[in-house]
TIKOL-434446 format. One record per residue (C-alpha): residue number from 1; x, y, z; residue in three letters. Coordinates in Angstrom, 3 decimals, decimal comma. Layout:
! residues N
ATOM   seq          u          v          w   type
ATOM   NUM          X          Y          Z    ALA
...
//
This chain:
! residues 402
ATOM   seq          u          v          w   type
ATOM     1     22,693     18,588      9,446    UNK
ATOM     2     22,799     14,981     10,564    UNK
ATOM     3     24,978     12,397      8,903    UNK
ATOM     4     25,330      8,648      9,237    UNK
ATOM     5     23,712      5,492      7,968    UNK
ATOM     6     20,292      6,146      9,477    UNK
ATOM     7     19,284      9,728      8,664    UNK
ATOM     8     15,811     10,660      9,843    UNK
ATOM     9     12,859     11,443      7,590    UNK
ATOM    10     13,537     14,346      5,202    UNK
ATOM    11     17,083     14,749      6,514    UNK
ATOM    12     19,837     14,210      3,994    UNK
ATOM    13     23,501     13,387      4,214    UNK
ATOM    14     26,260     14,655      1,955    UNK
ATOM    15     27,966     11,307      1,586    UNK
ATOM    16     28,483      9,471     -1,724    UNK
ATOM    17     27,250      6,212     -0,182    UNK
ATOM    18     23,908      7,857      0,576    UNK
ATOM    19     23,348      9,307     -2,898    UNK
ATOM    20     20,275      7,142     -3,540    UNK
ATOM    21     18,918      7,962     -0,089    UNK
ATOM    22     19,255     11,681     -0,733    UNK
ATOM    23     17,598     11,347     -4,128    UNK
ATOM    24     14,706      9,533     -2,469    UNK
ATOM    25     14,306     12,372      0,043    UNK
ATOM    26     14,177     14,922     -2,735    UNK
ATOM    27     11,723     12,807     -4,734    UNK
ATOM    28      9,451     12,503     -1,723    UNK
ATOM    29      9,427     16,253     -1,175    UNK
ATOM    30      8,606     16,766     -4,851    UNK
ATOM    31      5,779     14,255     -4,476    UNK
ATOM    32      4,280     15,898     -1,396    UNK
ATOM    33      4,585     19,370     -2,959    UNK
ATOM    34      2,141     18,343     -5,708    UNK
ATOM    35      1,621     20,308     -8,902    UNK
ATOM    36      2,573     23,555     -7,151    UNK
ATOM    37      6,125     22,306     -6,854    UNK
ATOM    38      8,992     23,264     -4,584    UNK
ATOM    39     12,162     25,315     -5,086    UNK
ATOM    40     15,734     24,056     -4,780    UNK
ATOM    41     16,273     26,350     -1,795    UNK
ATOM    42     13,264     24,835     -0,017    UNK
ATOM    43     14,559     21,353     -0,835    UNK
ATOM    44     17,912     22,215      0,709    UNK
ATOM    45     16,288     23,674      3,814    UNK
ATOM    46     14,012     20,651      4,267    UNK
ATOM    47     16,680     17,993      3,777    UNK
ATOM    48     19,724     19,652      5,312    UNK
ATOM    49     21,617     19,071      2,071    UNK
ATOM    50     23,819     21,762      0,570    UNK
ATOM    51     22,380     23,757     -2,364    UNK
ATOM    52     25,092     22,213     -4,562    UNK
ATOM    53     24,016     18,683     -3,610    UNK
ATOM    54     20,371     19,530     -4,296    UNK
ATOM    55     21,263     20,990     -7,686    UNK
ATOM    56     23,109     17,822     -8,681    UNK
ATOM    57     20,244     15,602     -7,539    UNK
ATOM    58     17,529     17,632     -9,253    UNK
ATOM    59     19,577     17,819    -12,467    UNK
ATOM    60     19,824     14,056    -12,472    UNK
ATOM    61     16,114     13,635    -11,727    UNK
ATOM    62     15,233     15,999    -14,585    UNK
ATOM    63     17,529     14,112    -16,971    UNK
ATOM    64     15,768     10,881    -15,981    UNK
ATOM    65     12,360     12,467    -16,592    UNK
ATOM    66     11,309     12,147    -12,946    UNK
ATOM    67     11,216     15,897    -12,283    UNK
ATOM    68     10,259     18,908    -14,367    UNK
ATOM    69     10,025     22,660    -14,102    UNK
ATOM    70      6,840     24,117    -12,665    UNK
ATOM    71      7,431     27,772    -13,396    UNK
ATOM    72      8,994     30,412    -11,188    UNK
ATOM    73      8,149     31,823     -7,801    UNK
ATOM    74      8,673     35,418     -6,770    UNK
ATOM    75     11,673     35,930     -4,512    UNK
ATOM    76     12,009     38,303     -1,588    UNK
ATOM    77     15,358     39,316     -2,996    UNK
ATOM    78     17,347     38,510     -6,119    UNK
ATOM    79     16,090     36,612     -9,125    UNK
ATOM    80     12,875     34,524     -9,048    UNK
ATOM    81     13,219     30,943     -7,833    UNK
ATOM    82     12,712     28,079    -10,283    UNK
ATOM    83     10,142     25,631     -8,960    UNK
ATOM    84     10,321     21,885     -9,622    UNK
ATOM    85      7,688     19,154     -9,405    UNK
ATOM    86      7,441     15,406     -9,682    UNK
ATOM    87      6,411     13,849    -13,014    UNK
ATOM    88      3,998     11,135    -11,826    UNK
ATOM    89      3,678      9,485    -15,240    UNK
ATOM    90      7,441      8,892    -15,514    UNK
ATOM    91      7,154      5,499    -13,816    UNK
ATOM    92      4,485      3,124    -12,549    UNK
ATOM    93      3,956      0,078    -10,368    UNK
ATOM    94      1,391     -2,704    -10,574    UNK
ATOM    95     -0,477     -3,932     -7,525    UNK
ATOM    96     -2,125     -7,366     -7,525    UNK
ATOM    97     -4,703     -8,533     -4,994    UNK
ATOM    98     -5,124    -12,301     -5,184    UNK
ATOM    99     -8,266    -12,909     -3,164    UNK
ATOM   100     -9,803    -16,336     -2,760    UNK
ATOM   101    -12,413    -15,683     -5,453    UNK
ATOM   102    -11,378    -12,451     -7,184    UNK
ATOM   103     -8,278    -10,967     -8,811    UNK
ATOM   104     -7,721     -7,213     -8,921    UNK
ATOM   105     -4,849     -5,528    -10,749    UNK
ATOM   106     -4,122     -1,806    -10,597    UNK
ATOM   107     -1,481      0,386    -12,222    UNK
ATOM   108     -0,527      3,425    -10,147    UNK
ATOM   109      1,767      6,302    -11,048    UNK
ATOM   110      4,535      7,747     -8,878    UNK
ATOM   111      2,006      9,854     -6,993    UNK
ATOM   112      0,092      6,687     -6,079    UNK
ATOM   113     -2,841      7,595     -8,320    UNK
ATOM   114     -4,520      4,619    -10,057    UNK
ATOM   115     -4,440      4,974    -13,839    UNK
ATOM   116     -5,964      1,596    -14,749    UNK
ATOM   117     -7,818     -1,110    -12,801    UNK
ATOM   118     -9,049     -4,555    -13,841    UNK
ATOM   119    -11,017     -7,023    -11,723    UNK
ATOM   120    -11,942    -10,580    -12,677    UNK
ATOM   121    -13,280    -13,779    -11,079    UNK
ATOM   122    -10,494    -15,943     -9,709    UNK
ATOM   123     -9,895    -19,268     -7,983    UNK
ATOM   124     -6,965    -19,256     -5,561    UNK
ATOM   125     -7,313    -23,013     -5,300    UNK
ATOM   126     -6,915    -23,669     -9,028    UNK
ATOM   127     -3,299    -24,787     -8,670    UNK
ATOM   128      0,057    -23,047     -8,780    UNK
ATOM   129      0,667    -23,147    -12,529    UNK
ATOM   130     -2,787    -21,811    -13,401    UNK
ATOM   131     -2,732    -19,121    -10,705    UNK
ATOM   132      0,696    -17,852    -11,802    UNK
ATOM   133     -0,391    -17,748    -15,441    UNK
ATOM   134     -3,681    -16,017    -14,610    UNK
ATOM   135     -1,929    -13,438    -12,433    UNK
ATOM   136      0,701    -12,779    -15,103    UNK
ATOM   137     -1,970    -12,383    -17,771    UNK
ATOM   138     -3,817     -9,886    -15,571    UNK
ATOM   139     -0,627     -7,855    -15,122    UNK
ATOM   140     -0,124     -7,752    -18,886    UNK
ATOM   141     -3,759     -6,796    -19,442    UNK
ATOM   142     -3,752     -3,946    -16,943    UNK
ATOM   143     -0,461     -2,636    -18,372    UNK
ATOM   144     -2,040     -2,630    -21,825    UNK
ATOM   145     -5,064     -0,799    -20,441    UNK
ATOM   146     -2,825      1,822    -18,820    UNK
ATOM   147     -0,992      2,320    -22,096    UNK
ATOM   148     -4,261      2,595    -24,025    UNK
ATOM   149     -5,508      5,281    -21,630    UNK
ATOM   150     -2,221      7,175    -21,807    UNK
ATOM   151     -2,371      7,202    -25,610    UNK
ATOM   152     -5,984      8,355    -25,521    UNK
ATOM   153     -4,984     11,155    -23,131    UNK
ATOM   154     -2,208     12,221    -25,491    UNK
ATOM   155     -4,449     12,225    -28,555    UNK
ATOM   156     -5,039     15,661    -30,171    UNK
ATOM   157     -7,886     17,440    -28,429    UNK
ATOM   158     -8,079     14,857    -25,652    UNK
ATOM   159     -8,535     15,854    -22,027    UNK
ATOM   160     -7,700     13,841    -18,959    UNK
ATOM   161    -10,582     11,591    -17,933    UNK
ATOM   162    -11,750     11,963    -14,314    UNK
ATOM   163    -10,791      8,392    -13,461    UNK
ATOM   164     -7,355      8,588    -15,059    UNK
ATOM   165     -5,774     11,805    -13,812    UNK
ATOM   166     -3,074     13,064    -16,143    UNK
ATOM   167      0,435     13,962    -15,168    UNK
ATOM   168      2,482     16,526    -16,987    UNK
ATOM   169      5,502     15,353    -18,975    UNK
ATOM   170      9,090     16,587    -18,600    UNK
ATOM   171      8,522     19,216    -21,282    UNK
ATOM   172      5,884     20,792    -19,074    UNK
ATOM   173      2,751     20,046    -21,123    UNK
ATOM   174     -0,514     19,019    -19,520    UNK
ATOM   175     -0,729     15,600    -21,137    UNK
ATOM   176      0,549     12,308    -19,789    UNK
ATOM   177      4,068     11,338    -20,750    UNK
ATOM   178      2,925      7,845    -21,673    UNK
ATOM   179      2,747      4,736    -19,525    UNK
ATOM   180      6,257      5,278    -18,186    UNK
ATOM   181      8,624      2,542    -17,081    UNK
ATOM   182      7,308     -0,186    -14,837    UNK
ATOM   183      9,242     -0,479    -11,593    UNK
ATOM   184      7,789     -3,795    -10,478    UNK
ATOM   185      4,772     -5,718     -9,247    UNK
ATOM   186      3,491     -5,923     -5,693    UNK
ATOM   187      1,419     -9,003     -4,880    UNK
ATOM   188     -0,898     -9,290     -1,881    UNK
ATOM   189     -2,914    -12,350     -0,842    UNK
ATOM   190     -4,121    -14,137      2,294    UNK
ATOM   191     -1,479    -15,506      4,643    UNK
ATOM   192      0,352    -16,979      6,274    UNK
ATOM   193      3,433    -16,419      4,125    UNK
ATOM   194      7,105    -15,503      4,323    UNK
ATOM   195      7,393    -12,130      2,597    UNK
ATOM   196     11,203    -12,076      2,841    UNK
ATOM   197     11,625    -15,364      0,952    UNK
ATOM   198      8,507    -14,804     -1,166    UNK
ATOM   199      7,142    -18,207     -0,160    UNK
ATOM   200      3,572    -19,023      0,811    UNK
ATOM   201      2,561    -20,926      3,928    UNK
ATOM   202     -0,567    -22,917      4,651    UNK
ATOM   203     -2,974    -20,302      3,311    UNK
ATOM   204     -6,199    -20,668      5,270    UNK
ATOM   205     -8,523    -22,838      3,201    UNK
ATOM   206     -5,762    -23,636      0,668    UNK
ATOM   207     -3,054    -25,611      2,501    UNK
ATOM   208     -1,642    -26,966     -0,777    UNK
ATOM   209      0,142    -23,641     -1,273    UNK
ATOM   210      2,479    -24,397      1,621    UNK
ATOM   211      6,080    -23,868      0,506    UNK
ATOM   212      5,368    -22,534     -2,987    UNK
ATOM   213      7,769    -19,729     -4,112    UNK
ATOM   214      5,106    -17,489     -5,638    UNK
ATOM   215      7,275    -14,376     -5,807    UNK
ATOM   216     10,052    -16,026     -7,800    UNK
ATOM   217      7,626    -17,936    -10,003    UNK
ATOM   218      5,733    -14,809    -10,971    UNK
ATOM   219      8,944    -12,790    -11,425    UNK
ATOM   220     10,315    -15,417    -13,803    UNK
ATOM   221      7,072    -15,423    -15,779    UNK
ATOM   222      6,887    -11,607    -16,048    UNK
ATOM   223     10,571    -10,719    -16,196    UNK
ATOM   224      9,928     -8,018    -13,580    UNK
ATOM   225     10,804     -7,457     -9,914    UNK
ATOM   226      8,049     -8,830     -7,650    UNK
ATOM   227      7,369     -8,138     -3,952    UNK
ATOM   228      5,020    -10,398     -1,958    UNK
ATOM   229      3,090     -9,655      1,224    UNK
ATOM   230     -0,154    -10,402      3,039    UNK
ATOM   231     -3,276     -8,601      1,874    UNK
ATOM   232     -3,825     -6,924      5,232    UNK
ATOM   233     -0,218     -5,731      5,406    UNK
ATOM   234     -0,445     -4,210      1,940    UNK
ATOM   235     -3,623     -2,319      2,798    UNK
ATOM   236     -2,171     -1,155      6,121    UNK
ATOM   237      0,971      0,070      4,359    UNK
ATOM   238     -1,105      2,210      2,006    UNK
ATOM   239     -2,994      3,660      4,965    UNK
ATOM   240      0,193      4,335      6,923    UNK
ATOM   241      1,716      6,269      4,025    UNK
ATOM   242     -1,167      8,711      3,979    UNK
ATOM   243     -1,748      8,787      7,738    UNK
ATOM   244     -0,453     10,816     10,699    UNK
ATOM   245      2,226      8,330     11,809    UNK
ATOM   246      0,228      6,889     14,716    UNK
ATOM   247     -0,600      3,328     15,788    UNK
ATOM   248     -3,646      1,564     14,366    UNK
ATOM   249     -5,099     -1,794     13,430    UNK
ATOM   250     -6,643     -2,331     10,033    UNK
ATOM   251     -9,221     -5,148     10,234    UNK
ATOM   252    -10,144     -6,679      6,885    UNK
ATOM   253    -13,359     -8,708      6,673    UNK
ATOM   254    -13,863    -10,160      3,209    UNK
ATOM   255    -13,460    -13,781      2,165    UNK
ATOM   256    -11,538    -14,169      5,426    UNK
ATOM   257    -10,574    -12,059      8,411    UNK
ATOM   258     -7,148    -10,591      9,111    UNK
ATOM   259     -5,382     -7,530     10,451    UNK
ATOM   260     -2,627     -5,182      9,397    UNK
ATOM   261     -0,801     -3,590     12,320    UNK
ATOM   262      0,890     -0,194     12,215    UNK
ATOM   263      2,769      0,747     15,378    UNK
ATOM   264      4,270      4,199     15,697    UNK
ATOM   265      3,719      4,801     11,981    UNK
ATOM   266      5,588      1,625     10,942    UNK
ATOM   267      4,059     -1,548      9,546    UNK
ATOM   268      4,612     -4,427     11,957    UNK
ATOM   269      4,892     -7,877     10,398    UNK
ATOM   270      7,015     -9,776     12,869    UNK
ATOM   271     10,164    -11,588     11,786    UNK
ATOM   272      8,179    -14,335     10,035    UNK
ATOM   273      5,289    -12,185      8,751    UNK
ATOM   274      3,183    -13,868     11,415    UNK
ATOM   275      1,822    -10,717     13,037    UNK
ATOM   276     -1,746     -9,835     12,152    UNK
ATOM   277     -3,182    -13,362     12,053    UNK
ATOM   278     -6,059    -11,696     13,817    UNK
ATOM   279     -8,742    -14,067     12,560    UNK
ATOM   280     -7,244    -17,069     14,301    UNK
ATOM   281     -7,327    -15,899     17,886    UNK
ATOM   282     -9,530    -18,356     19,773    UNK
ATOM   283    -12,344    -16,690     21,678    UNK
ATOM   284    -14,613    -19,735     22,175    UNK
ATOM   285    -12,801    -22,858     23,377    UNK
ATOM   286    -15,525    -25,281     22,304    UNK
ATOM   287    -16,561    -23,282     19,248    UNK
ATOM   288    -16,986    -24,372     15,632    UNK
ATOM   289    -14,078    -25,810     13,666    UNK
ATOM   290    -12,091    -23,262     11,674    UNK
ATOM   291    -10,344    -23,917      8,352    UNK
ATOM   292     -7,035    -23,425     10,171    UNK
ATOM   293     -7,737    -26,524     12,291    UNK
ATOM   294     -8,518    -24,793     15,583    UNK
ATOM   295    -11,918    -24,314     17,168    UNK
ATOM   296    -13,651    -21,092     18,105    UNK
ATOM   297    -11,499    -18,766     15,976    UNK
ATOM   298    -12,862    -15,282     15,564    UNK
ATOM   299    -12,781    -15,754     11,778    UNK
ATOM   300    -15,010    -18,835     11,908    UNK
ATOM   301    -17,492    -17,131     14,226    UNK
ATOM   302    -17,537    -13,842     12,343    UNK
ATOM   303    -17,769    -15,345      8,847    UNK
ATOM   304    -20,592    -17,664      9,965    UNK
ATOM   305    -22,545    -14,680     11,292    UNK
ATOM   306    -22,043    -12,791      8,008    UNK
ATOM   307    -23,149    -15,853      6,015    UNK
ATOM   308    -26,448    -16,110      7,885    UNK
ATOM   309    -27,044    -12,367      7,634    UNK
ATOM   310    -26,588    -11,627     11,346    UNK
ATOM   311    -24,460     -8,519     10,940    UNK
ATOM   312    -25,039     -7,392     14,521    UNK
ATOM   313    -23,423    -10,600     15,771    UNK
ATOM   314    -20,630    -10,342     13,216    UNK
ATOM   315    -19,867     -6,808     14,405    UNK
ATOM   316    -20,004     -7,905     18,046    UNK
ATOM   317    -17,504    -10,716     17,430    UNK
ATOM   318    -15,275     -8,409     15,405    UNK
ATOM   319    -15,483     -5,869     18,221    UNK
ATOM   320    -14,365     -8,459     20,764    UNK
ATOM   321    -11,253     -9,154     18,725    UNK
ATOM   322    -10,637     -5,438     18,212    UNK
ATOM   323    -10,918     -4,843     21,968    UNK
ATOM   324     -8,269     -7,512     22,548    UNK
ATOM   325     -5,917     -5,697     20,161    UNK
ATOM   326     -6,556     -2,345     21,816    UNK
ATOM   327     -5,793     -3,822     25,219    UNK
ATOM   328     -2,634     -5,582     24,048    UNK
ATOM   329     -1,124     -2,895     21,831    UNK
ATOM   330     -2,549      0,399     23,156    UNK
ATOM   331     -3,305      1,525     19,597    UNK
ATOM   332     -4,809      4,894     18,688    UNK
ATOM   333     -7,586      3,800     16,337    UNK
ATOM   334     -9,270      0,868     14,604    UNK
ATOM   335     -9,935      0,954     10,855    UNK
ATOM   336    -12,312     -1,436      9,114    UNK
ATOM   337    -12,287     -2,648      5,522    UNK
ATOM   338    -13,128     -5,538      3,211    UNK
ATOM   339    -16,188     -6,302      1,136    UNK
ATOM   340    -18,354     -7,374      4,097    UNK
ATOM   341    -17,679     -4,076      5,861    UNK
ATOM   342    -18,147     -1,986      2,710    UNK
ATOM   343    -21,586     -3,556      2,215    UNK
ATOM   344    -22,741     -2,423      5,682    UNK
ATOM   345    -20,360      0,260      6,907    UNK
ATOM   346    -22,566      1,876      9,526    UNK
ATOM   347    -23,566     -1,475     11,072    UNK
ATOM   348    -19,958     -2,519     11,562    UNK
ATOM   349    -18,621      0,838     12,738    UNK
ATOM   350    -21,441      1,156     15,268    UNK
ATOM   351    -21,252     -2,467     16,413    UNK
ATOM   352    -17,488     -2,612     16,809    UNK
ATOM   353    -17,453      0,810     18,445    UNK
ATOM   354    -20,046     -0,274     20,997    UNK
ATOM   355    -17,888     -3,201     22,127    UNK
ATOM   356    -14,784     -1,027     22,392    UNK
ATOM   357    -16,757      1,513     24,403    UNK
ATOM   358    -18,064     -1,189     26,746    UNK
ATOM   359    -14,631     -2,704     27,361    UNK
ATOM   360    -12,599      0,506     27,458    UNK
ATOM   361    -10,360      0,997     30,502    UNK
ATOM   362     -9,288      4,439     29,402    UNK
ATOM   363    -10,085      6,804     26,547    UNK
ATOM   364    -12,341      5,150     23,965    UNK
ATOM   365    -10,474      4,259     20,775    UNK
ATOM   366    -12,267      5,563     17,658    UNK
ATOM   367    -13,511      3,199     14,951    UNK
ATOM   368    -13,876      4,190     11,292    UNK
ATOM   369    -14,004      2,728      7,816    UNK
ATOM   370    -10,541      2,829      6,248    UNK
ATOM   371    -10,076      5,466      3,569    UNK
ATOM   372     -7,733      3,447      1,395    UNK
ATOM   373     -9,099      4,063     -2,079    UNK
ATOM   374    -11,478      1,955     -4,116    UNK
ATOM   375     -9,135     -1,043     -4,106    UNK
ATOM   376     -7,093     -0,640     -0,907    UNK
ATOM   377     -5,318     -4,006     -1,008    UNK
ATOM   378     -4,267     -3,753     -4,659    UNK
ATOM   379     -3,222     -0,109     -4,273    UNK
ATOM   380     -1,317     -0,996     -1,115    UNK
ATOM   381      0,401     -3,826     -2,998    UNK
ATOM   382      1,651     -1,297     -5,554    UNK
ATOM   383      3,065      0,748     -2,669    UNK
ATOM   384      5,227     -2,241     -1,730    UNK
ATOM   385      7,142     -1,304     -4,884    UNK
ATOM   386      6,831      2,495     -4,736    UNK
ATOM   387      7,451      3,265     -1,061    UNK
ATOM   388     11,201      2,493     -1,128    UNK
ATOM   389     11,616      4,788     -4,162    UNK
ATOM   390     10,630      7,698     -1,920    UNK
ATOM   391     12,741      6,621      1,053    UNK
ATOM   392      9,804      5,314      3,070    UNK
ATOM   393     11,795      2,511      4,679    UNK
ATOM   394     10,442      3,538      8,072    UNK
ATOM   395      6,882      2,512      7,309    UNK
ATOM   396      7,982     -1,053      6,545    UNK
ATOM   397      8,936     -1,641     10,164    UNK
ATOM   398      9,947     -5,149     11,180    UNK
ATOM   399     10,558     -7,541      8,324    UNK
ATOM   400     11,146     -5,017      5,560    UNK
ATOM   401     11,320     -6,638      2,099    UNK
ATOM   402     14,847     -7,347      0,970    UNK
//
């Protein structure tokens, strides 16, 4: 058993100061075990904690409604083992994606499963007061929708709808335990921004946002904890949590172009959240003017190609930028996302892959469409709130939220 202030993944420490850390380890193992559950003995073996410590933690989690019994498992000797599982509906988080022209809000349960989603037209340039009020109203609306669905699921004779998977309650029934407590709101939008201070920078195309404390403004309006990050970072975080712990670049082509970087399984932001400003690398010195003020940015070239319907050129430009990242960072794979990519997945995967193949100096790095759910940025934003609950500090990498 290892002890100290930096225990590794799924390794606990029998120290009072690490009680919350140990609880997070146990919660994460309950989460990954799924509905089948996991026994206290298995929890002790996986974490390195004593059986007594595990018993205390699981008793507390059951009292808080976060864990419940999942039956018994036959033992090779002695009495059958009691199996425990996570109660996903015990708590939720909201993820907000503030795009330049669209606002998406999603409520996810502790297992990361979306239980309600709302999308509406949106104007990021409408002004701070209006944007904060619109975002807050969308949070309240999606919470109400999640509660409505939970009540419908609990109604006599009701069954869980396919798009709103139920989660058993602490008593062990098959219905949802209600909307659960809300842990906070994760907000993702285009950068640049300072995620630690919760302050926006000169958002490309909307420089008036520079210096606005969006996190604190929205938290004051909602009366809830709020975490702020770039859209690409949020999506990359969600992908890293379900991935193999490797290094990859998530390239998001939507109303703009950016990247989320995951190195060695950890999200890399840089100390000022400046990493991943992929769209503003200059690849044509005398190229067209970009909204950021420079000329020949990959974003300006790629977005112009998409606008005129030349997807082959857009993919070629995107591939050139991706090849630069591969050469600089020696990453394992490139993942593509965003509405422009979703509308023509095969064209972009093939086009970007061809450029990487042409410029490869070693093994060719694979290219694929990111499997980040229907709303990867909004769902990733919710994980900004949920990931620390399960002890996933490692995936935050440099510049972890305070």
